[in-house]
A tleap script that builds the chain and sets N, CA, C and O, in Angstrom:
source leaprc.protein.ff14SB
mol = sequence {
  NMET LYS LYS ALA LYS LEU LEU ILE ILE ASP
  ASP GLU GLN GLU LEU VAL THR THR LEU ALA
  GLU ARG LEU ASN LEU ARG GLY TYR ASP ALA
  ASN GLY VAL THR SER PHE SER GLU ALA ILE
  THR PHE ILE LYS GLN ILE PRO ASP VAL ILE
  ILE LEU ASP ILE GLY LEU GLN ASP THR ASP
  GLY LEU GLU VAL LEU LYS ARG ILE LYS GLU
  ILE ASN PRO SER ILE GLN VAL ILE MET LEU
  SER GLY TYR GLY ASP ASN GLU ARG ILE ASN
  LYS SER LEU GLN ASN GLY ALA PHE ASP TYR
  LEU ILE LYS PRO VAL ASP ILE GLU GLU LEU
  VAL SER LYS ILE ASN SER ALA LYS LEU LYS
  LYS GLU GLU MET CGLU
}
set mol.1.N position { -5.628 5.955 -90.321 }
set mol.1.CA position { -5.265 6.390 -88.986 }
set mol.1.C position { -4.769 7.839 -89.060 }
set mol.1.O position { -3.961 8.204 -89.914 }
set mol.2.N position { -5.294 8.655 -88.121 }
set mol.2.CA position { -4.895 10.059 -88.042 }
set mol.2.C position { -3.410 10.171 -87.709 }
set mol.2.O position { -2.868 9.361 -86.957 }
set mol.3.N position { -2.763 11.179 -88.276 }
set mol.3.CA position { -1.345 11.409 -88.025 }
set mol.3.C position { -1.109 11.596 -86.525 }
set mol.3.O position { -1.753 12.429 -85.886 }
set mol.4.N position { -0.189 10.820 -85.976 }
set mol.4.CA position { 0.094 10.897 -84.545 }
set mol.4.C position { 0.844 12.179 -84.219 }
set mol.4.O position { 1.766 12.576 -84.931 }
set mol.5.N position { 0.435 12.818 -83.130 }
set mol.5.CA position { 1.084 14.009 -82.614 }
set mol.5.C position { 2.115 13.565 -81.574 }
set mol.5.O position { 1.772 12.945 -80.568 }
set mol.6.N position { 3.395 13.898 -81.839 }
set mol.6.CA position { 4.481 13.440 -80.979 }
set mol.6.C position { 5.213 14.616 -80.350 }
set mol.6.O position { 5.295 15.702 -80.923 }
set mol.7.N position { 5.744 14.369 -79.155 }
set mol.7.CA position { 6.612 15.331 -78.503 }
set mol.7.C position { 7.856 14.585 -78.036 }
set mol.7.O position { 7.758 13.560 -77.362 }
set mol.8.N position { 9.012 15.100 -78.394 }
set mol.8.CA position { 10.286 14.518 -77.984 }
set mol.8.C position { 10.890 15.444 -76.934 }
set mol.8.O position { 11.054 16.640 -77.177 }
set mol.9.N position { 11.223 14.885 -75.757 }
set mol.9.CA position { 11.850 15.668 -74.694 }
set mol.9.C position { 13.182 15.000 -74.366 }
set mol.9.O position { 13.224 13.910 -73.796 }
set mol.10.N position { 14.263 15.672 -74.738 }
set mol.10.CA position { 15.604 15.142 -74.494 }
set mol.10.C position { 16.549 16.323 -74.400 }
set mol.10.O position { 16.387 17.298 -75.134 }
set mol.11.N position { 17.540 16.258 -73.506 }
set mol.11.CA position { 18.437 17.401 -73.356 }
set mol.11.C position { 19.522 17.458 -74.425 }
set mol.11.O position { 20.320 18.396 -74.435 }
set mol.12.N position { 19.571 16.479 -75.322 }
set mol.12.CA position { 20.528 16.507 -76.428 }
set mol.12.C position { 19.850 17.123 -77.661 }
set mol.12.O position { 19.071 16.463 -78.348 }
set mol.13.N position { 20.159 18.392 -77.928 }
set mol.13.CA position { 19.508 19.123 -79.022 }
set mol.13.C position { 19.631 18.400 -80.355 }
set mol.13.O position { 18.665 18.336 -81.115 }
set mol.14.N position { 20.804 17.856 -80.648 }
set mol.14.CA position { 21.018 17.175 -81.924 }
set mol.14.C position { 20.090 15.963 -82.065 }
set mol.14.O position { 19.528 15.726 -83.135 }
set mol.15.N position { 19.938 15.207 -80.989 }
set mol.15.CA position { 19.031 14.048 -81.014 }
set mol.15.C position { 17.595 14.500 -81.243 }
set mol.15.O position { 16.880 13.917 -82.058 }
set mol.16.N position { 17.175 15.530 -80.531 }
set mol.16.CA position { 15.811 16.050 -80.660 }
set mol.16.C position { 15.539 16.471 -82.101 }
set mol.16.O position { 14.524 16.088 -82.682 }
set mol.17.N position { 16.438 17.251 -82.672 }
set mol.17.CA position { 16.269 17.752 -84.035 }
set mol.17.C position { 16.229 16.608 -85.048 }
set mol.17.O position { 15.337 16.549 -85.894 }
set mol.18.N position { 17.193 15.711 -84.953 }
set mol.18.CA position { 17.279 14.595 -85.906 }
set mol.18.C position { 16.066 13.684 -85.801 }
set mol.18.O position { 15.481 13.302 -86.815 }
set mol.19.N position { 15.688 13.337 -84.577 }
set mol.19.CA position { 14.546 12.439 -84.387 }
set mol.19.C position { 13.255 13.079 -84.887 }
set mol.19.O position { 12.452 12.418 -85.546 }
set mol.20.N position { 13.049 14.358 -84.581 }
set mol.20.CA position { 11.845 15.050 -85.051 }
set mol.20.C position { 11.798 15.064 -86.576 }
set mol.20.O position { 10.751 14.804 -87.169 }
set mol.21.N position { 12.923 15.366 -87.208 }
set mol.21.CA position { 12.966 15.387 -88.680 }
set mol.21.C position { 12.647 14.014 -89.260 }
set mol.21.O position { 11.852 13.900 -90.193 }
set mol.22.N position { 13.268 12.972 -88.707 }
set mol.22.CA position { 13.045 11.612 -89.228 }
set mol.22.C position { 11.600 11.162 -89.037 }
set mol.22.O position { 11.037 10.490 -89.901 }
set mol.23.N position { 11.004 11.530 -87.915 }
set mol.23.CA position { 9.611 11.139 -87.668 }
set mol.23.C position { 8.644 11.957 -88.522 }
set mol.23.O position { 7.636 11.429 -88.992 }
set mol.24.N position { 8.941 13.234 -88.724 }
set mol.24.CA position { 8.106 14.045 -89.615 }
set mol.24.C position { 8.142 13.493 -91.041 }
set mol.24.O position { 7.120 13.475 -91.726 }
set mol.25.N position { 9.310 13.045 -91.486 }
set mol.25.CA position { 9.423 12.446 -92.821 }
set mol.25.C position { 8.584 11.173 -92.941 }
set mol.25.O position { 8.175 10.798 -94.039 }
set mol.26.N position { 8.332 10.518 -91.820 }
set mol.26.CA position { 7.525 9.300 -91.814 }
set mol.26.C position { 6.030 9.601 -91.625 }
set mol.26.O position { 5.225 8.683 -91.463 }
set mol.27.N position { 5.670 10.872 -91.646 }
set mol.27.CA position { 4.258 11.236 -91.604 }
set mol.27.C position { 3.704 11.581 -90.239 }
set mol.27.O position { 2.494 11.752 -90.091 }
set mol.28.N position { 4.562 11.689 -89.240 }
set mol.28.CA position { 4.100 12.090 -87.912 }
set mol.28.C position { 4.161 13.607 -87.781 }
set mol.28.O position { 4.831 14.282 -88.564 }
set mol.29.N position { 3.458 14.131 -86.788 }
set mol.29.CA position { 3.519 15.547 -86.435 }
set mol.29.C position { 4.390 15.631 -85.188 }
set mol.29.O position { 3.882 15.611 -84.067 }
set mol.30.N position { 5.715 15.726 -85.387 }
set mol.30.CA position { 6.659 15.650 -84.276 }
set mol.30.C position { 7.264 17.004 -83.948 }
set mol.30.O position { 7.687 17.746 -84.834 }
set mol.31.N position { 7.295 17.312 -82.653 }
set mol.31.CA position { 7.972 18.495 -82.129 }
set mol.31.C position { 8.967 18.031 -81.084 }
set mol.31.O position { 8.778 16.990 -80.454 }
set mol.32.N position { 10.017 18.799 -80.901 }
set mol.32.CA position { 11.014 18.424 -79.914 }
set mol.32.C position { 11.447 19.597 -79.073 }
set mol.32.O position { 11.522 20.729 -79.551 }
set mol.33.N position { 11.735 19.318 -77.801 }
set mol.33.CA position { 12.219 20.323 -76.867 }
set mol.33.C position { 13.348 19.713 -76.030 }
set mol.33.O position { 13.503 18.493 -75.966 }
set mol.34.N position { 14.128 20.581 -75.393 }
set mol.34.CA position { 15.264 20.097 -74.615 }
set mol.34.C position { 15.090 20.252 -73.109 }
set mol.34.O position { 16.012 19.956 -72.349 }
set mol.35.N position { 13.920 20.712 -72.667 }
set mol.35.CA position { 13.688 20.847 -71.228 }
set mol.35.C position { 12.200 20.680 -70.927 }
set mol.35.O position { 11.344 20.852 -71.795 }
set mol.36.N position { 11.923 20.340 -69.673 }
set mol.36.CA position { 10.533 20.172 -69.263 }
set mol.36.C position { 9.784 21.499 -69.322 }
set mol.36.O position { 8.606 21.528 -69.678 }
set mol.37.N position { 10.454 22.598 -68.977 }
set mol.37.CA position { 9.773 23.897 -69.007 }
set mol.37.C position { 9.285 24.230 -70.421 }
set mol.37.O position { 8.203 24.793 -70.588 }
set mol.38.N position { 10.076 23.886 -71.428 }
set mol.38.CA position { 9.642 24.086 -72.821 }
set mol.38.C position { 8.508 23.131 -73.189 }
set mol.38.O position { 7.652 23.460 -74.010 }
set mol.39.N position { 8.508 21.970 -72.588 }
set mol.39.CA position { 7.544 20.923 -72.954 }
set mol.39.C position { 6.117 21.220 -72.501 }
set mol.39.O position { 5.166 20.745 -73.121 }
set mol.40.N position { 5.954 21.998 -71.435 }
set mol.40.CA position { 4.632 22.249 -70.861 }
set mol.40.C position { 3.623 22.715 -71.904 }
set mol.40.O position { 2.501 22.210 -71.939 }
set mol.41.N position { 3.997 23.663 -72.748 }
set mol.41.CA position { 3.089 24.181 -73.780 }
set mol.41.C position { 2.605 23.060 -74.687 }
set mol.41.O position { 1.416 22.969 -74.992 }
set mol.42.N position { 3.524 22.211 -75.116 }
set mol.42.CA position { 3.154 21.117 -76.012 }
set mol.42.C position { 2.319 20.055 -75.298 }
set mol.42.O position { 1.404 19.483 -75.891 }
set mol.43.N position { 2.630 19.789 -74.022 }
set mol.43.CA position { 1.875 18.774 -73.273 }
set mol.43.C position { 0.430 19.205 -73.118 }
set mol.43.O position { -0.473 18.370 -73.177 }
set mol.44.N position { 0.196 20.492 -72.920 }
set mol.44.CA position { -1.176 20.991 -72.777 }
set mol.44.C position { -1.977 20.856 -74.069 }
set mol.44.O position { -3.207 20.898 -74.047 }
set mol.45.N position { -1.272 20.691 -75.207 }
set mol.45.CA position { -1.952 20.451 -76.491 }
set mol.45.C position { -2.252 18.960 -76.678 }
set mol.45.O position { -2.733 18.557 -77.737 }
set mol.46.N position { -1.979 18.158 -75.686 }
set mol.46.CA position { -2.254 16.725 -75.620 }
set mol.46.C position { -1.709 15.956 -76.824 }
set mol.46.O position { -2.464 15.576 -77.719 }
set mol.47.N position { -0.402 15.732 -76.838 }
set mol.47.CA position { 0.148 14.866 -77.889 }
set mol.47.C position { -0.319 13.427 -77.672 }
set mol.47.O position { -0.738 13.068 -76.572 }
set mol.48.N position { -0.245 12.615 -78.708 }
set mol.48.CA position { -0.601 11.199 -78.563 }
set mol.48.C position { 0.490 10.457 -77.802 }
set mol.48.O position { 0.216 9.665 -76.901 }
set mol.49.N position { 1.739 10.734 -78.188 }
set mol.49.CA position { 2.882 10.013 -77.621 }
set mol.49.C position { 4.000 11.008 -77.307 }
set mol.49.O position { 4.291 11.908 -78.095 }
set mol.50.N position { 4.614 10.826 -76.145 }
set mol.50.CA position { 5.788 11.604 -75.770 }
set mol.50.C position { 6.972 10.652 -75.677 }
set mol.50.O position { 6.889 9.593 -75.055 }
set mol.51.N position { 8.063 11.043 -76.299 }
set mol.51.CA position { 9.316 10.296 -76.219 }
set mol.51.C position { 10.183 11.080 -75.239 }
set mol.51.O position { 10.586 12.207 -75.523 }
set mol.52.N position { 10.466 10.479 -74.087 }
set mol.52.CA position { 11.046 11.201 -72.957 }
set mol.52.C position { 12.357 10.573 -72.493 }
set mol.52.O position { 12.420 9.379 -72.198 }
set mol.53.N position { 13.394 11.393 -72.435 }
set mol.53.CA position { 14.678 10.946 -71.907 }
set mol.53.C position { 14.570 10.776 -70.396 }
set mol.53.O position { 14.115 11.679 -69.694 }
set mol.54.N position { 14.985 9.626 -69.906 }
set mol.54.CA position { 14.907 9.349 -68.469 }
set mol.54.C position { 15.914 10.186 -67.680 }
set mol.54.O position { 15.734 10.403 -66.482 }
set mol.55.N position { 16.982 10.660 -68.351 }
set mol.55.CA position { 18.042 11.397 -67.668 }
set mol.55.C position { 18.164 12.832 -68.127 }
set mol.55.O position { 19.207 13.223 -68.651 }
set mol.56.N position { 17.122 13.627 -67.942 }
set mol.56.CA position { 17.178 15.045 -68.298 }
set mol.56.C position { 18.083 15.801 -67.325 }
set mol.56.O position { 18.229 15.411 -66.167 }
set mol.57.N position { 18.687 16.884 -67.809 }
set mol.57.CA position { 19.570 17.673 -66.946 }
set mol.57.C position { 18.800 18.590 -66.009 }
set mol.57.O position { 19.178 18.731 -64.846 }
set mol.58.N position { 17.719 19.222 -66.490 }
set mol.58.CA position { 17.017 20.199 -65.650 }
set mol.58.C position { 15.999 19.571 -64.708 }
set mol.58.O position { 15.627 20.181 -63.706 }
set mol.59.N position { 15.543 18.355 -65.019 }
set mol.59.CA position { 14.524 17.680 -64.220 }
set mol.59.C position { 14.696 16.184 -64.386 }
set mol.59.O position { 15.144 15.725 -65.437 }
set mol.60.N position { 14.355 15.431 -63.387 }
set mol.60.CA position { 14.410 13.976 -63.470 }
set mol.60.C position { 13.301 13.469 -64.395 }
set mol.60.O position { 12.147 13.876 -64.264 }
set mol.61.N position { 13.648 12.594 -65.317 }
set mol.61.CA position { 12.673 12.060 -66.270 }
set mol.61.C position { 11.497 11.369 -65.607 }
set mol.61.O position { 10.381 11.419 -66.124 }
set mol.62.N position { 11.729 10.717 -64.461 }
set mol.62.CA position { 10.635 10.055 -63.742 }
set mol.62.C position { 9.639 11.079 -63.202 }
set mol.62.O position { 8.432 10.842 -63.210 }
set mol.63.N position { 10.151 12.224 -62.730 }
set mol.63.CA position { 9.270 13.290 -62.260 }
set mol.63.C position { 8.460 13.870 -63.418 }
set mol.63.O position { 7.275 14.164 -63.266 }
set mol.64.N position { 9.097 14.032 -64.561 }
set mol.64.CA position { 8.392 14.537 -65.745 }
set mol.64.C position { 7.289 13.562 -66.134 }
set mol.64.O position { 6.178 13.983 -66.453 }
set mol.65.N position { 7.581 12.271 -66.111 }
set mol.65.CA position { 6.568 11.253 -66.422 }
set mol.65.C position { 5.367 11.392 -65.497 }
set mol.65.O position { 4.225 11.367 -65.956 }
set mol.66.N position { 5.613 11.536 -64.207 }
set mol.66.CA position { 4.513 11.690 -63.237 }
set mol.66.C position { 3.683 12.932 -63.549 }
set mol.66.O position { 2.454 12.892 -63.491 }
set mol.67.N position { 4.354 14.033 -63.878 }
set mol.67.CA position { 3.638 15.280 -64.201 }
set mol.67.C position { 2.789 15.116 -65.462 }
set mol.67.O position { 1.656 15.595 -65.518 }
set mol.68.N position { 3.340 14.433 -66.479 }
set mol.68.CA position { 2.590 14.193 -67.721 }
set mol.68.C position { 1.325 13.409 -67.405 }
set mol.68.O position { 0.244 13.749 -67.887 }
set mol.69.N position { 1.453 12.363 -66.600 }
set mol.69.CA position { 0.307 11.517 -66.269 }
set mol.69.C position { -0.725 12.266 -65.431 }
set mol.69.O position { -1.918 11.969 -65.503 }
set mol.70.N position { -0.265 13.249 -64.625 }
set mol.70.CA position { -1.204 14.090 -63.874 }
set mol.70.C position { -1.979 15.003 -64.816 }
set mol.70.O position { -3.174 15.229 -64.627 }
set mol.71.N position { -1.294 15.527 -65.835 }
set mol.71.CA position { -1.941 16.426 -66.795 }
set mol.71.C position { -2.965 15.659 -67.625 }
set mol.71.O position { -4.097 16.112 -67.797 }
set mol.72.N position { -2.568 14.500 -68.137 }
set mol.72.CA position { -3.498 13.687 -68.929 }
set mol.72.C position { -2.992 12.243 -68.963 }
set mol.72.O position { -2.005 11.948 -69.638 }
set mol.73.N position { -3.669 11.336 -68.233 }
set mol.73.CA position { -3.205 9.951 -68.150 }
set mol.73.C position { -3.264 9.191 -69.481 }
set mol.73.O position { -2.638 8.139 -69.611 }
set mol.74.N position { -4.000 9.700 -70.463 }
set mol.74.CA position { -4.090 8.971 -71.737 }
set mol.74.C position { -2.871 9.191 -72.638 }
set mol.74.O position { -2.662 8.434 -73.586 }
set mol.75.N position { -2.059 10.228 -72.350 }
set mol.75.CA position { -0.839 10.453 -73.134 }
set mol.75.C position { 0.108 9.287 -72.874 }
set mol.75.O position { 0.411 8.962 -71.726 }
set mol.76.N position { 0.567 8.668 -73.944 }
set mol.76.CA position { 1.486 7.534 -73.821 }
set mol.76.C position { 2.922 8.032 -73.870 }
set mol.76.O position { 3.263 8.894 -74.680 }
set mol.77.N position { 3.759 7.485 -73.000 }
set mol.77.CA position { 5.137 7.942 -72.876 }
set mol.77.C position { 6.091 6.777 -73.129 }
set mol.77.O position { 6.009 5.732 -72.484 }
set mol.78.N position { 6.998 6.985 -74.086 }
set mol.78.CA position { 8.064 6.031 -74.353 }
set mol.78.C position { 9.338 6.637 -73.777 }
set mol.78.O position { 9.767 7.711 -74.198 }
set mol.79.N position { 9.935 5.949 -72.822 }
set mol.79.CA position { 11.134 6.441 -72.158 }
set mol.79.C position { 12.377 6.074 -72.968 }
set mol.79.O position { 12.437 5.008 -73.581 }
set mol.80.N position { 13.363 6.965 -72.962 }
set mol.80.CA position { 14.661 6.700 -73.570 }
set mol.80.C position { 15.707 6.688 -72.463 }
set mol.80.O position { 15.672 7.515 -71.553 }
set mol.81.N position { 16.636 5.742 -72.550 }
set mol.81.CA position { 17.716 5.682 -71.582 }
set mol.81.C position { 19.036 5.559 -72.317 }
set mol.81.O position { 19.160 4.772 -73.255 }
set mol.82.N position { 20.016 6.332 -71.894 }
set mol.82.CA position { 21.336 6.266 -72.495 }
set mol.82.C position { 22.096 5.028 -72.079 }
set mol.82.O position { 23.102 4.667 -72.688 }
set mol.83.N position { 21.607 4.384 -71.039 }
set mol.83.CA position { 22.233 3.158 -70.552 }
set mol.83.C position { 21.139 2.316 -69.923 }
set mol.83.O position { 20.103 2.845 -69.519 }
set mol.84.N position { 21.351 1.045 -69.837 }
set mol.84.CA position { 20.320 0.142 -69.317 }
set mol.84.C position { 20.175 0.230 -67.814 }
set mol.84.O position { 20.503 -0.725 -67.109 }
set mol.85.N position { 19.694 1.344 -67.308 }
set mol.85.CA position { 19.476 1.552 -65.879 }
set mol.85.C position { 18.166 0.863 -65.499 }
set mol.85.O position { 17.104 1.486 -65.485 }
set mol.86.N position { 18.259 -0.434 -65.192 }
set mol.86.CA position { 17.057 -1.243 -64.969 }
set mol.86.C position { 16.161 -0.712 -63.858 }
set mol.86.O position { 14.937 -0.762 -63.985 }
set mol.87.N position { 16.734 -0.210 -62.785 }
set mol.87.CA position { 15.921 0.299 -61.688 }
set mol.87.C position { 15.055 1.473 -62.136 }
set mol.87.O position { 13.858 1.511 -61.853 }
set mol.88.N position { 15.660 2.426 -62.832 }
set mol.88.CA position { 14.898 3.596 -63.294 }
set mol.88.C position { 13.909 3.212 -64.392 }
set mol.88.O position { 12.807 3.759 -64.447 }
set mol.89.N position { 14.290 2.276 -65.266 }
set mol.89.CA position { 13.375 1.812 -66.312 }
set mol.89.C position { 12.160 1.151 -65.666 }
set mol.89.O position { 11.025 1.433 -66.050 }
set mol.90.N position { 12.390 0.273 -64.687 }
set mol.90.CA position { 11.276 -0.389 -64.002 }
set mol.90.C position { 10.379 0.617 -63.296 }
set mol.90.O position { 9.156 0.487 -63.334 }
set mol.91.N position { 10.974 1.623 -62.650 }
set mol.91.CA position { 10.179 2.665 -61.987 }
set mol.91.C position { 9.335 3.424 -63.002 }
set mol.91.O position { 8.182 3.757 -62.726 }
set mol.92.N position { 9.902 3.699 -64.175 }
set mol.92.CA position { 9.133 4.432 -65.179 }
set mol.92.C position { 7.946 3.592 -65.657 }
set mol.92.O position { 6.857 4.126 -65.869 }
set mol.93.N position { 8.144 2.296 -65.827 }
set mol.93.CA position { 7.028 1.428 -66.245 }
set mol.93.C position { 5.966 1.355 -65.144 }
set mol.93.O position { 4.770 1.351 -65.436 }
set mol.94.N position { 6.398 1.297 -63.878 }
set mol.94.CA position { 5.454 1.287 -62.755 }
set mol.94.C position { 4.668 2.593 -62.668 }
set mol.94.O position { 3.532 2.610 -62.196 }
set mol.95.N position { 5.279 3.685 -63.126 }
set mol.95.CA position { 4.621 4.992 -63.067 }
set mol.95.C position { 3.852 5.333 -64.339 }
set mol.95.O position { 3.460 6.483 -64.537 }
set mol.96.N position { 3.636 4.350 -65.195 }
set mol.96.CA position { 2.738 4.562 -66.326 }
set mol.96.C position { 3.383 4.724 -67.687 }
set mol.96.O position { 2.680 5.004 -68.658 }
set mol.97.N position { 4.698 4.558 -67.798 }
set mol.97.CA position { 5.318 4.638 -69.127 }
set mol.97.C position { 4.803 3.481 -69.981 }
set mol.97.O position { 4.589 2.376 -69.484 }
set mol.98.N position { 4.611 3.747 -71.243 }
set mol.98.CA position { 4.157 2.708 -72.174 }
set mol.98.C position { 5.253 1.679 -72.418 }
set mol.98.O position { 5.001 0.474 -72.399 }
set mol.99.N position { 6.469 2.161 -72.645 }
set mol.99.CA position { 7.598 1.286 -72.954 }
set mol.99.C position { 8.879 2.099 -72.856 }
set mol.99.O position { 8.840 3.274 -72.490 }
set mol.100.N position { 10.007 1.491 -73.177 }
set mol.100.CA position { 11.272 2.204 -73.146 }
set mol.100.C position { 12.186 1.683 -74.245 }
set mol.100.O position { 12.008 0.574 -74.749 }
set mol.101.N position { 13.151 2.491 -74.599 }
set mol.101.CA position { 14.180 2.117 -75.570 }
set mol.101.C position { 15.526 2.585 -75.043 }
set mol.101.O position { 15.618 3.583 -74.329 }
set mol.102.N position { 16.574 1.844 -75.407 }
set mol.102.CA position { 17.933 2.221 -75.048 }
set mol.102.C position { 18.547 2.969 -76.232 }
set mol.102.O position { 18.407 2.547 -77.379 }
set mol.103.N position { 19.231 4.085 -75.945 }
set mol.103.CA position { 19.925 4.836 -76.991 }
set mol.103.C position { 21.177 4.072 -77.405 }
set mol.103.O position { 21.747 3.375 -76.565 }
set mol.104.N position { 21.631 4.161 -78.630 }
set mol.104.CA position { 21.001 4.870 -79.750 }
set mol.104.C position { 19.726 4.150 -80.198 }
set mol.104.O position { 19.652 2.921 -80.194 }
set mol.105.N position { 18.743 4.935 -80.578 }
set mol.105.CA position { 17.417 4.427 -80.909 }
set mol.105.C position { 17.388 3.883 -82.337 }
set mol.105.O position { 17.850 4.536 -83.274 }
set mol.106.N position { 16.844 2.692 -82.484 }
set mol.106.CA position { 16.570 2.138 -83.812 }
set mol.106.C position { 15.248 2.741 -84.285 }
set mol.106.O position { 14.214 2.520 -83.654 }
set mol.107.N position { 15.263 3.490 -85.372 }
set mol.107.CA position { 14.083 4.245 -85.812 }
set mol.107.C position { 12.905 3.327 -86.118 }
set mol.107.O position { 11.764 3.680 -85.819 }
set mol.108.N position { 13.150 2.166 -86.702 }
set mol.108.CA position { 12.041 1.255 -87.022 }
set mol.108.C position { 11.390 0.712 -85.751 }
set mol.108.O position { 10.168 0.581 -85.681 }
set mol.109.N position { 12.205 0.398 -84.754 }
set mol.109.CA position { 11.662 -0.067 -83.477 }
set mol.109.C position { 10.865 1.054 -82.801 }
set mol.109.O position { 9.804 0.808 -82.228 }
set mol.110.N position { 11.383 2.279 -82.871 }
set mol.110.CA position { 10.681 3.421 -82.297 }
set mol.110.C position { 9.337 3.633 -82.992 }
set mol.110.O position { 8.322 3.840 -82.327 }
set mol.111.N position { 9.325 3.584 -84.316 }
set mol.111.CA position { 8.082 3.763 -85.077 }
set mol.111.C position { 7.060 2.703 -84.670 }
set mol.111.O position { 5.881 3.015 -84.499 }
set mol.112.N position { 7.496 1.471 -84.515 }
set mol.112.CA position { 6.598 0.394 -84.100 }
set mol.112.C position { 5.999 0.684 -82.720 }
set mol.112.O position { 4.799 0.506 -82.510 }
set mol.113.N position { 6.836 1.126 -81.791 }
set mol.113.CA position { 6.351 1.439 -80.443 }
set mol.113.C position { 5.415 2.656 -80.457 }
set mol.113.O position { 4.427 2.683 -79.723 }
set mol.114.N position { 5.718 3.652 -81.282 }
set mol.114.CA position { 4.853 4.827 -81.392 }
set mol.114.C position { 3.460 4.402 -81.875 }
set mol.114.O position { 2.449 4.825 -81.315 }
set mol.115.N position { 3.415 3.575 -82.903 }
set mol.115.CA position { 2.124 3.136 -83.438 }
set mol.115.C position { 1.329 2.352 -82.402 }
set mol.115.O position { 0.118 2.539 -82.281 }
set mol.116.N position { 1.993 1.481 -81.658 }
set mol.116.CA position { 1.311 0.717 -80.601 }
set mol.116.C position { 0.824 1.646 -79.490 }
set mol.116.O position { -0.281 1.479 -78.974 }
set mol.117.N position { 1.648 2.619 -79.127 }
set mol.117.CA position { 1.273 3.565 -78.075 }
set mol.117.C position { 0.083 4.424 -78.506 }
set mol.117.O position { -0.806 4.702 -77.701 }
set mol.118.N position { 0.064 4.841 -79.760 }
set mol.118.CA position { -1.058 5.647 -80.260 }
set mol.118.C position { -2.359 4.848 -80.204 }
set mol.118.O position { -3.403 5.387 -79.836 }
set mol.119.N position { -2.299 3.574 -80.566 }
set mol.119.CA position { -3.491 2.723 -80.481 }
set mol.119.C position { -3.979 2.616 -79.034 }
set mol.119.O position { -5.183 2.668 -78.779 }
set mol.120.N position { -3.063 2.467 -78.103 }
set mol.120.CA position { -3.443 2.381 -76.694 }
set mol.120.C position { -4.100 3.681 -76.245 }
set mol.120.O position { -5.095 3.650 -75.520 }
set mol.121.N position { -3.557 4.828 -76.666 }
set mol.121.CA position { -4.156 6.119 -76.290 }
set mol.121.C position { -5.571 6.221 -76.818 }
set mol.121.O position { -6.474 6.673 -76.115 }
set mol.122.N position { -5.767 5.793 -78.080 }
set mol.122.CA position { -7.119 5.858 -78.682 }
set mol.122.C position { -8.094 4.955 -77.927 }
set mol.122.O position { -9.270 5.296 -77.797 }
set mol.123.N position { -7.632 3.821 -77.434 }
set mol.123.CA position { -8.488 2.931 -76.650 }
set mol.123.C position { -8.904 3.569 -75.330 }
set mol.123.O position { -9.987 3.288 -74.816 }
set mol.124.N position { -8.051 4.424 -74.782 }
set mol.124.CA position { -8.324 5.064 -73.494 }
set mol.124.C position { -9.262 6.251 -73.604 }
set mol.124.O position { -9.835 6.690 -72.607 }
set mol.125.N position { -9.424 6.775 -74.821 }
set mol.125.CA position { -10.229 7.995 -74.974 }
set mol.125.C position { -11.698 7.693 -75.109 }
set mol.125.O position { -12.507 8.610 -75.245 }
savepdb mol mol.pdb
quit
């Protein structure tokens, strides 16, 4: 399986850096940004999976999800939530998110979801 191209979008710089490093060590091609404006360049390069914080400071995570799906519906998005906000999680799933995780993220669970999401993207192409 080809190395998955990942993009992490979260307003917590430390989380972005740590998660990108841990995923790169596991053989992924992971990049991280802290705002949607920074993410646009990477989204246009069509990552396989985007890990997206539902509660961004500069933009609503649900709006970012909609924009990602407009750019390319095959990109799979795993939403992150700092708290179990069921209404927003359900809305994200209705708007095309692949799945979601509650912070703090269990890296093994995240890796499993990334692999499943990458397979789904390949099926859509």
